[in-house]
PLY file of the C-alpha trace (Angstrom):
ply
format ascii 1.0
element vertex 117
property float x
property float y
property float z
element edge 116
property int vertex1
property int vertex2
end_header
-0.02 -0.07 -0.02
1.41 3.41 -0.90
1.57 6.26 1.60
-1.29 8.82 2.13
1.31 11.40 0.41
0.70 9.58 -2.88
-3.06 9.53 -2.50
-5.03 11.59 -5.08
-6.96 13.39 -2.20
-3.90 14.59 -0.36
-2.42 15.86 -3.60
-5.66 17.63 -4.30
-5.42 18.99 -0.76
-1.80 19.92 -1.12
-1.73 21.55 -4.47
-4.84 23.56 -4.15
-2.68 26.53 -2.99
-5.28 28.00 -0.54
-7.28 26.44 2.38
-10.24 24.39 0.77
-13.56 26.27 1.15
-15.66 23.74 2.63
-12.96 22.31 5.19
-14.41 20.64 8.00
-13.88 21.61 11.65
-11.37 19.69 13.83
-12.23 16.38 15.40
-11.30 15.81 18.95
-10.21 12.62 21.08
-10.50 13.40 24.73
-10.70 17.28 24.26
-7.42 17.12 22.02
-7.48 18.12 18.38
-6.72 15.50 15.81
-4.33 16.64 13.16
-3.86 14.16 10.37
-0.48 13.47 8.64
0.49 16.08 6.31
-2.12 18.56 7.41
-1.05 22.22 6.51
-4.31 24.66 6.69
-5.72 25.72 10.09
-9.19 24.41 10.63
-9.90 26.29 14.11
-13.16 27.87 14.35
-13.73 30.52 16.99
-16.99 29.62 18.97
-17.36 26.98 16.60
-18.44 29.05 13.70
-15.66 31.78 12.38
-12.71 29.84 10.67
-9.45 31.05 11.64
-8.49 34.09 9.53
-5.03 32.50 8.77
-5.84 30.72 5.49
-2.22 30.37 4.23
-0.68 26.84 4.33
1.82 26.12 7.10
5.09 25.21 5.90
4.94 21.88 7.67
2.43 19.98 9.92
4.71 20.60 12.84
4.48 24.40 12.18
0.57 24.03 11.96
0.81 22.21 15.30
2.42 25.28 16.95
-0.02 27.57 15.28
-3.03 25.59 16.61
-1.44 25.58 20.20
-1.64 29.65 19.94
-5.38 29.07 19.67
-5.50 27.55 23.38
-6.13 24.08 21.81
-4.17 20.88 23.08
-3.27 18.43 20.39
-3.66 14.53 20.11
-0.23 13.03 20.13
-0.30 9.59 18.38
2.58 7.36 18.95
6.17 8.96 17.62
7.55 7.76 14.34
6.00 7.00 11.10
2.10 7.07 10.95
0.61 3.73 11.45
-1.21 1.83 8.74
-4.60 2.76 10.59
-3.65 6.56 10.76
-2.57 6.49 7.07
-5.84 4.98 5.95
-7.86 7.49 8.19
-5.62 10.22 6.57
-6.23 9.09 3.11
-10.14 8.84 3.77
-10.21 12.24 5.08
-8.26 13.60 2.17
-10.49 11.94 -0.30
-13.12 14.80 0.42
-10.97 17.31 -1.59
-10.93 15.32 -4.75
-12.92 16.97 -7.61
-15.37 14.90 -9.77
-12.94 15.10 -12.69
-10.11 13.99 -10.76
-12.14 10.95 -9.47
-13.00 9.86 -13.12
-9.21 10.40 -14.15
-8.20 8.16 -11.15
-10.69 5.40 -12.04
-9.24 5.51 -15.48
-5.66 5.19 -14.28
-6.63 2.30 -11.93
-8.24 0.45 -14.79
-5.20 0.98 -17.28
-2.94 -0.44 -14.32
-5.05 -3.47 -13.86
-5.07 -4.15 -17.60
-1.18 -3.92 -17.95
0 1
1 2
2 3
3 4
4 5
5 6
6 7
7 8
8 9
9 10
10 11
11 12
12 13
13 14
14 15
15 16
16 17
17 18
18 19
19 20
20 21
21 22
22 23
23 24
24 25
25 26
26 27
27 28
28 29
29 30
30 31
31 32
32 33
33 34
34 35
35 36
36 37
37 38
38 39
39 40
40 41
41 42
42 43
43 44
44 45
45 46
46 47
47 48
48 49
49 50
50 51
51 52
52 53
53 54
54 55
55 56
56 57
57 58
58 59
59 60
60 61
61 62
62 63
63 64
64 65
65 66
66 67
67 68
68 69
69 70
70 71
71 72
72 73
73 74
74 75
75 76
76 77
77 78
78 79
79 80
80 81
81 82
82 83
83 84
84 85
85 86
86 87
87 88
88 89
89 90
90 91
91 92
92 93
93 94
94 95
95 96
96 97
97 98
98 99
99 100
100 101
101 102
102 103
103 104
104 105
105 106
106 107
107 108
108 109
109 110
110 111
111 112
112 113
113 114
114 115
115 116
């Protein structure tokens, strides 16, 4: 299985150049923010409504973590090291929401070509 970094959804998220318009709010585990591997856009919402004014991408996920801490949020810390297979699958699933319809069709065509080869 390839990494979340190779997924079409992650590439769409990463290459958008700006924070996606319909980016969902953060999810929490025990009151701590879940940040998916590779995230670079802040999704913090003041009082659950107004999204953070900083719409620019962070230079890294670690820098995003520092930014989020300035909002007064605690961040869920999974085990250190490379993301587990489960975390990568969850990240790929989360990033898939950023794929545009034409990219899905193109992806399906690529998969069909790879299967036929």
